[in-house]
N, C-alpha and C positions, 0 to 999 in steps of 0.2 A: 634802686639797683642793688640794695642790700639782700633782698629777696627777689632775685632776677628772674624775671619771666619775660618772654618777648612781648606778648600782648601789652602788659601793664608798662614796660619800659618804652615802647613805641608811643604810647599814648601820652606818657609823661613828657617825652621829648617834644612831641607834637604841640602839646599844650603849653610848654615853656618857651618854645621858639618862634620867632617871626617866620613866615612862610619862605622868605628868601635869606634866612640866616646862613652865614658862612662859617663852616666848621673847618679849622685849619688843625690838622692832626700830623704828628711827626711821621718821618719816612718809615716804612714805605707806603703808608695808608694814604697820606695827602689830604687835599682839600675836597670837600663836599658842600653842595648847595642844598639846604633843606634839611629837615629832621630825619625823614625816612631814608633819604640818600646816605646821610651819615651813619644811620643805624646798620644799613646794609653793608657800608664799607668797613665800619668799625667792629661791629658785634656779631653779625651772622656766623662768621667762621670761628670767632673766639668762643662763642657759646656752644658750638659744636665740640670744639677741642676741650673745653672746661665746662661740662654740662651742669655742674653746681656752681657756676660763676656767681660771685658777689663782689661787691664794692665796699671799702671801708675808708672813710675819710677821717683823718686826724687833724686837718687844718681846714677851716672854712672861714674865710675873712671877706670883707667887703670894704670899698671906699672909692673916692674919686681921684683920679689921677691929675697930673699937672696940666692936662688938657681940658679938664672939666667933664671927662668921660667916666661913666660909673661901671665899676667892675666887681665880680665876685671871683675870688681865688680859692680853688680847692686842691688840696694835696693829701694822698693817701696811697692806697694800693688795691688792685683787683686781685682776686684769689679764687682758686678752685683746684679740682683734681685733674691733672694734665693726662687726658685718656686718648687724645688723637692729635695728629700733627696739625700745627698752626704755623703759617708762614714758613713752611718747611723745617720748622724745629721739631726735633723728634719728641714724642711723648715720654713721660717718666713713670706714670702711674701713680704719682705722689702729689701731695699739694704743691702748688707753685704760686709765687707772688710777682706781681709786676707794679712798680710804682708809676704814679701818674701826678702830673701838675697840670691842671685844667683852669683856664681863665675865661671868664664869660663876660662880654660886654653887654650891658643892659640898656635898652631904650624903651621907654613906655611899657615897662614891666614885662619885657620880652627879650630874650637872647636874640642879639643880632649878629654876634661874631663870637667864636671860640678860638683860643690859641692854646694848644695843649701838646704835651709830650708824654708819651708812653715809653717806659724804659724796657724796650724789647730786648736790648742787650742783656738785661738782667734775667729774662726767661731763658735765653741761651745759655748763659753761665750755669743756671740751675740744671739745665738739661745736659750739662757737659759738652756743649755744642758751640761754644764761642770760638769762632775760627781764626781770631786775630790775636794782638798781643795781650798778655795778662795785665790785670790791674796792678798798680803799685800800691794802692790803698786797700783797705779791708773790704771784701765783698761779704755780703748778708743782708737779711731783712733790716731795713733802716727803721729805727723806732720814730714814734710820734714825739710831740713836745714833752720834755721832762716834767713840766708843770701840768701836763693833762688838761690844758685849757685852750686847745687850738680851735675849738668850735666857738668863735667869739660871739656872744649874744649882743643885742642892742641894749640900751641906746648907744648911739655912736659916740665915743670919747674923743672930741676934737682935739684937745690939748695933748693928750698922751699920744694919740696917733700921729700928730704932727711932729712932736719930739722924737718918736721912735723913727719916723721917716727921715727926719734931719740927721740923725745919727748915722744911718746907714748911708745916706748920700755923701755925707762928710767922709765917712770911711772909705767909700769907692773912689771919691775925689783924691784922696791920699794914695788909695791903692795903685792908681794908674800912673802916679809920678815915678814909680820904679818899672823899668830900669832905665827910662829916658832921662830923668832928672836926679838920679843918684842910686845909691845901693839900697838894700832892704830896709835900712833905717828911716828912709824918707816916708815910708808908709805908716810910720808911728803906730803900730799895732797895739801898743799898751793903752793908747787912748780910746780904742774902739772895741777890742776883743776881750772877752773874759779869758782868764788864764786856763780855764777848763772847757774851752769852746769845743764844739763838735762841728765839723764841715762834712755834710753828707752828700757826696758827689754821686755822679751817674756811674751805673755799671760799666766797666771799662776803664774808670778811673779809681772809683772806690771811696770809702769813708776815711777821714783823717781826724786825729785828735790833737787838739792844741794848735796854736798858730805855727809851731815847728812841724807839726804833722802836715798842716795845710801847705806849707813851704816844700817840704820833702816829697810828698806823695802827689802833689799837684802843681803848685805854682812854678817851682823851679823848672821841671821839664817843659811846662807850658810856655813860659816866657823865653827859655832857652831856644825853642822852636820858633816862636812868633814874637820877636822883640819889639815889633810895631804895634803891639796891643795899644788900643785906645787912641790911635792917630788917624782913624778913618771914620769918624762918627757922622759924617755929613749925610749920608744916605741911611741912616738907621732911625728905628723908633723905639722909644722907651715909655713904659707906662707904670710909673711908681705909685704906689698908695699905701697908707698905713691903717692898721685897725688896732687900736690898743698897743699891746706889746708887740704886734707882728707887723712886718713890712713885707710887701711883695713887689715884684717886677715881672713884666712880660714884655716881649717884642718879638717882631717877626720880619727880619732878624733884629738883634740888638747888639751884636759884635761884628766886627770885621777886622781881619789881620792877615798877613802873609806867612805861609809856612816856608821860611827861608833858611832854617837850620833843622838838624834832626834832634831826636830826644823825646817827642811827645807821642806816646801810644805806638812806638815802633813804626812811625810814619816817616818816610824818606822825604828830605827837603825837595820841594819843587819850585819855590819861589812864587807860588801861585796865591793870590788874594782870596780868601774864603770868608764866609759869612757864618755866624753861629747863632742859634737860638737858645738862649739860656733862660730858663723860667724859675724864678727863685722865691724862697720864703727866708725871712730872718726872724728870730725871736730875741727881743732885748729883755735884759734882766738887770735891774739896778744901774742903768746907765751903760751897759755893756752888751755886746752881742754874744749870746751864749750859744745859740744854735743856728745853722744855716743849711737849709735843704736846697740842693741844686740839681736840675735836670737840664742836659744839653742833648740836642739831637744829633748824636754822634754818627748815627747811621747816614745822615745827610752830610755830615762833614766827610766821612770817607767817600761818599759818592761824588762830592764835589772835587775830590783828588784823584778820581778815576779808580776807586776801589769799591767793587761791588761786593758788599758784605754777604748778600744772600746767595750769590754765585759761589763764593768761597765756602759758605755755610753748606751748600749742596755738595760740594767737593769734599769737605771735611767729614760729612756724615753719610757718604754714599754707601758705606758697607754696613750701616745700622738699619734695623728694622723700622720702617716708617709706617707700618700699619697701626690701626687702633689697638688699644689694650683692652681685651674684653675682661675687665676685672669684675668678678662676681660681687654680690652684695655682702659677702662674709657670713651669711646665715645659712648657706647650703653647700 
């Protein structure tokens, strides 16, 4: 997909996937069965809109989860020149980027399941077309790992991988103690987070620097709106695995809570219980978490609360020219 051509990509997907592989992609694209069906749903219109489409991975890790299942996790971004509408997002004529977190479950050397989030909200923001509340955090292209070692090679390092995974799971265990079991201090962030940590959230929430930034620009409004976070795990699935300094999680869904108060992304409280799909990567450095890449299917969250992001998008942009941009090659 770096040199993206339909014929070669279709062939690669067909070769890598089992015939009945399930491809689960974030809203509004949804689920597909089989590689060709997935290509049709995910890439046909995207390649039309971004004719020089390419994919750039900055994290590729692998490991076995707590259930004994084998996963490969990929993080990076798709990019190209935005020359025609895509999902009713107006073209810009400029380079555009869209982050992805894609997790592939492998059996007998074939993909049997994908769980993936594309940050489509990020494309709307770059097109000045995001129709809902602005981010509290910083918007912009999220960098890859500071250490430039996210494409983790073999052989698999069992000891380091297990230690990294334990650190992250211990951190999450402490994280959910707040607010039900005490104030922010019960999270003991100094035990887990590097003082210069970066939290790279999805577009609509944004990037935060340091644990203070994480608290201010994400966690405080998130927990204020949904204080029952972490109390409804009975119907959720989690797939954690480590690979050296990196830890990954996927789940479809892996969070459930009720929007009982206001304050998060401008959403009015409904009292409704919602589920969230949060696909994450963490990088551990000298015993502390230094970087955390997070994607959440926010479009699906809005949909569960009765907000049609794409209907609002069409209203927001109805006075804009939605035709293709016939940008010449610059040579004539």
